N, C-alpha and C positions, 0 to 999 in steps of 0.2 A: 685447740686454738680458742681463744677467748673472743667471741664475736663482738663483745662490747668495746673492745680495744681498737685503736686505729689500725688500718690495714698495713701501713708501713711506717716505721719510725723515721722521722726526718730531723730529729734533734741532734745536737752535737754528739760525736762519738770519738773524740780526739785520740790519736795514737801517741803523740810525742809529748805527754804531760810532764812538766818539770816544775820546780819551785817548791817553796814552803810557805805556809801561812805566817810564819814569824821570821823576822830578819835575823839570820844566824850566819856565822862563818862556817865554812865546810870543814874546818880543822878543829881539833880539840883545843882548849885553852892551854896557855904556856905551862901552867902548873901541871897539867895532865901529861903533856909531852915530856916534861922533866921527870915525872914519876915513872913513865914507861921506860925512859932511858936508864934510870937507876935499876928498874926491875930487870931489864934486858941484861945489864951488866951482872946483876945477881944471878941470872939464869945461866949465863955463859961462863962464869967463873965460879963454879960450885965448890963448896967445901967437900973435899973427897976424904971421907972417913972409911974405916974398915967396913967391908961388906961380906956377905956370905959368898962362898966360892962358886956355888952353882945356883941356877934358877930353880925356884920351887917355893912352896909355902912353908912358913914356920909352923912349929908344933901347935901354937895357939891360934892359928889362922882358921876362922870359921867361914871364910868367904867362898870356899869351894865345896862341892858335895863330897862326902866321904866315899860314896859309891860312884866314882868317876867313870866306870865302865858303861854306865847308863845315863850319861849326861842328857839333859833335856833336848839339846840339839836343835832348837828352833829360834829362841829369842831369850835374851837375858831376863826380860820381864817375866818369863815363865820358868826360869831356872832357879831353884832354891839354893840356899847355902847349905853348910853341913847340917845345921839344924839339930833336932833331938829325936832319936828313935823312940817311938811309942810302942810299936809292936813289930816283932820279927819272927815269922814262922816259916816253915817250908812252903806254905801255900799263899803267903801274903805278907805285906809289910806296910807300916805307916810311919812317916816322918813328918815332923812339923818344923817349919822354918819361917823366918819373918824378916822384913825390912821396914825401917822407919826413918822419916826425914822431918826435921823442923827447920824452917828457913825464914830469915828476914830478907825482904827485897824492897829496894827504893829505885823507881824509875824517874830520872830527872831530865829536864825541868818538869815540875809538876803540872804546869799549865802551858800548853802549846797547841798549835794547829799544823796541819799539813795540807798540801794541794794534791788531789788525786789526778789521774791521767786524763780525766775529762775537764779539769780546771775547777772542780768543786773544792771548797775549803771545808775541812773536816776536823773535829777535835781529836787530839791524841789522848787516849784513856790511860794516863800514867798512874801507876800504883805505888803505894807506900804501905806495906803491911807486914805483920807477923803471922805466920801460919804453921800449924801442924800440917805439913804440906802433902805428904804421901805415906800410905801404909800398904804393905803387902803381907799376906799370910798364905803360905803354901802348905798343902797337904799332899804328900807324894808317896809313891811306893810302887810295888808290883802286885799283881793278882794272878794266882795259879801257876803262871809261867813267868820266870824272872825276866824274860824278854818282853812281856806285856806290862807296860808302865802307865800309870795314871798320874795326873796333876790337877788338883783343884786349887784355884787361886782366888783369894779374897782381896780385891783392890779397892782402896778408898782414897778419895781426894777431897778432903774437907774444903780446900780452896774453892772448889766448884760444886760442893755438896753432892758429889757422885760416889756411890758405893755399888760395886758389882761383884758377882761371883761367876767365874767362868773356869774353863779348864781345857785339857786335851788328853787324848789317849794315843799311845804310840806302841808299835810292835817292831822290835829290832830283829830282822831276819838274819843279817850278818853285818860285817863292817861296812859294806858298800850300800846297804839298803835298809832304811827305817821308814815305815809308813806311819803317818800321823794324821789325826783329825781333831778339830777343835778350833779355838781362837788362835790365830797365827798372824804374823806380820806380813805385809806386802814387802817384798825384798827389793826395796828402792834405794837403800843406803846401807853402808856397813854397820851403822849404829843400830839397825833393826835386826842384826843377825848375831846377837849374843853378848855384846859388850856392856850393856847396862848392868849395874850403875857405875861401872868403872870408867867414867868420863872425867874431863877436867873439873866440872862441877856437877850439879845435880840434874841438869836438863841439857838438851841439845843446843848446839851453836846455830847461828843465824842461817847459814847457807843450807846445811842439811835439813833444818827445820822447814825451810821454804820449799825445798824440792821433794821431800820424802812423801811416801804414803803412810798409812796407819795400820791398824789391826782390825781383822774381821774374821768371821767363821770361814773355815776352809779345810782343805786336805792337802798334804804335802808329802814329798819324798825327799830324803836326805841321806847322806852317807859319804864315805871315803873310798871311791872305786879304785883309785890309784894312790900309791904312797904319797902322802903330803898334799893331795889334791882333794878338795871338799866341794860338795854341791848341795843345793836345796832348790827344789822346784815346787811351786805352790799355786793352787787355784782357790780364790777367795770370793766371797759374796760381793765385795766392793773394796775400795781402797781404805775405807774407814767405817766401821760399824757403829762407832760411838754416836749415840743420839738417833740412830736409824733402826726402826723396827722392821720385821719381816713384811708387815702389811704395806710399808712405804717403799720397800725395795723394788728393784726392777728385775727383769729376767736376764740381765747381763752379768757376767762374771769378770773378775780381775785375775790376770795371770802374771806371774813373776818368777824370776830365777836369779839365784846368786851363786857365784863360784869363788873359791879362794884357793890360792896356791901358796904354800909355805915351804919354799925349796931348801932352806938351810937347816932348820931345826924341826920342822913339822908342827910347830906350835907358835903362838904369839902371846904367851902369858895367859893367866886366868881370864877366861871369857873373851880374850883378844882385845881387852880394854886399853885405854890410854895409860901410858907410864910404864917404865921398866922398874917397877917396885921389886921384882924378883932378881934384878941385877944379872942379866945374861952375860956369861963369859964368852959365849959364841953368838955372833950377831943373828938375831931372829928376824926373818923377813916375811912379808906377806904382800901378795898382789891379788886384787879381786875385781870382779865385775858384777854389777847388779842391773837388772832391767825389768820393766813392768809395763803392762798395757791394761787399760780399763775403759769401758764406756760408762761414764758416771752421770747420775741424775741428781736432782735437787732433793729428792726423797720427801717431798711435801707438796701439797696443793699450791697453786699459784697465789691463792689469797692468804697464804701463811708464810712465815719466814722459812728458809731452807733448813732442813736437818743436816744437809751435807756442809761440813765446815772445814774439811781437810785442805782443800785446794785454795790457794790465794793468788791473786794477781800481784805484780811486783810493787804495787802501792799498798798492799795489805787488804784490798777489797776481796770479798767473796764473790766469785763470778756468778753465783746463783742468786745473789741479791738483786732486787729490782733496781735497774739502772746502772749496773756495774760495767757493762760493755757499751751500752748506749742508753741514753735517757729514755725512760718509759718502757724499756724492754726487759723481759724476764727470760734468762737462759734456762731451759728445762733440762737439756742434756749436753754433754760434751765428751770428747775423747781425750784421755790422758795417756801420754806415752813418756817414759823416762828411762834414761840410761846413766849409770855412774861407774867410774873407774877409780880404784883406790890402791894405794901402796904405802908401806910403812916399814920401819926398821927399829929394832931395840938392841941396845948394846951398852953394857956396863952402866946402867942407870939412866941412859939417855934414850929418848924415843922421839922419832919424827914420823908423822903420818899425814897424808893428804888425800883428798878426794875431789874429783871433778864431776859435775852434773850437767846433763842436757835434758830439757823438758819441753814437750810440745802439747799445747791445748788446741784442739781442732774440732771440725765437724759440729759446729754449734747448732743446736735445735732450740728455737725460741718461740714464745707465744705469738709474737708478730715478727715479720722478717727484719733482720738486722740490716742497717745501712751497709753498703759495700766495704768501707774501711774496717768496720767492726767484725766482718766475717773472716778476716785473715787469720791464718794459723798464728797463735801466740807462741813464739819460741824464746825461751830463756835459757841461759847457761851460766855457770859459775863454779866456784871452788871454795874449799877451805883447806888451810894448812895449819897443823898443830905441832908444837914442840914441847916436850916436858923433860925436865932433868930432876932426878932425885938428888937434891942438894945435900941432905943428910940421909944416907941409905936407910930405908924402911921407917923413916920418921917424917921427913919433910920434902915435898915436891913442889917445884915451881913450873908453871906452864904459860904458854902464849898461843893464841889463835888469831889468824887473820882470814877473813872471808869476804868475797865480793861476788855480786850478781851482775852479769851483763844481760840486761833485760830488754824486752820488746819495746817498752815505753821509754827507754833511754834515761832512766832515773839513776842507775848505777849505785844501788845500795851497797854499803860495805860496813864491816865491823873490825875492831881491834879489841881483843879481850885477853884477860889473863888472870892468874890468881895463884894462891898458895893452898896446898892441902897438907894438913898435919895429921899424922896417924898415932894417937896416944898409946895404942897397944902394940905398936910395931907390926901391925898386920893391916890388910886392906879392910878388915871388918868394921873398923870404927874410924871415922874421918871428920875432922873439922876443916871447913872450907871457906876461904875468902875469895870472892869472884867479882871482878869488875869488867864492865863492857863500855866501849864507846861505839855507838851505832849511828850511821847516817841513813835516814830514810828507810827505816825498817820495813822489809817487804812481807814480814810474817807476823802473826799475832795468835796468841792463845791465852786462855785463862790460867794455864798451869805451867807455861814456860817463862823465859826471860824477856820476851819481846811483845811489843804492842804496835799495831799498825801505824806507820808514818813517823815513829819516834826518831828524833835526832837529838842525841844527848848521851847521858851516862846512866848506867844501871849498876847498883852496888848490891851485892848479896852476901849474906853470912849465914852458913848453915852447918848443921851437924846431922850425920846419918850413921846408921848402924845396920849391919847385915849379919844375921845369925842363922 
């Protein structure tokens, strides 16, 4: 407790903040609606050309590991592609693989403001930039026993001037049980459980980005105990280690679990990603559940900005920033609970998948007592639904996403987005992507994603990525 601060905050702590700092209609302009209608027609009336008879990767596809018996099994971000074998001996192996993304992104309009839930007017930090956006280099293999696998990952994000080296170790006892330690995801959404980078575009969509946790050091169990039923259970240091050092961490852990049932084919395409690039002749289905719990801190002294940045309120504010819940008050700790249900189907080049999220922020600990309205549990829920059609098999895919958040502050953020992905090599390994978003009152923000807090408008992205 900071004794130099007032004993009780008596300043406004409004719950039902609405409005925007600029006068705008809540609907996209007419030209954009017309463009979406044409795009939807293009999506629903695809050009059906000859495709391969069975699901599977082509001979030139480098996007999946050659040694699929020992898939990483924890997250797409830590799963290499086929790569290049450097060393292979009876007692050890070394493979090198990489991912690279260059992207142009423009968030429009370039100058606007928004009104937060307390009635404060804030600027929207809209970007217009060209960036070598993301790099991954993986060094993977086994040591001594082929069931003992290692992964060293070099991750670089020039957009935020961040470069890290991390990894994990895993031992596969049998099909039902693999034990792993290292950097791992909190299992809060399907996109954290293997699908990266096979999404509609190169980053997550609004709803999943708002509700999800992140990555941190931990230990996990994963496997397939029953035919076509998969599970992962994880214990992590917190819901996101990015920017947080051990000296700033607390004694609390984050726990999470994810399960997936794939009743019809036992798989959902490479990495379980978006799109039926492989053209399933038999419908592939997946049903899943994810859940997480964590006692989170701001991981910084009260006289410094918080190092915790993963959690956002539905107006895009960081709850650990000074004055986010009530003017003049710093939240030092809170409890994060989240549940997500997902389902999807792939058939003959068509893919539909959706996920619903529930999130609770509660048990706020602050430097001075919060006023009664600001002590309430903050409950937000929402969903996203995605559809993708391979218009030209193994060459061109079109997709749409709709997401909406039903939030505690009644702001009701939503987005409609879509795009085209062209695969020059006829494999998932090389993609050219055009991605457009219309968002209303963006509830999420990051320096490496598509969204900035409070934005109402259009985002356009054009990128090229390669996975080898």
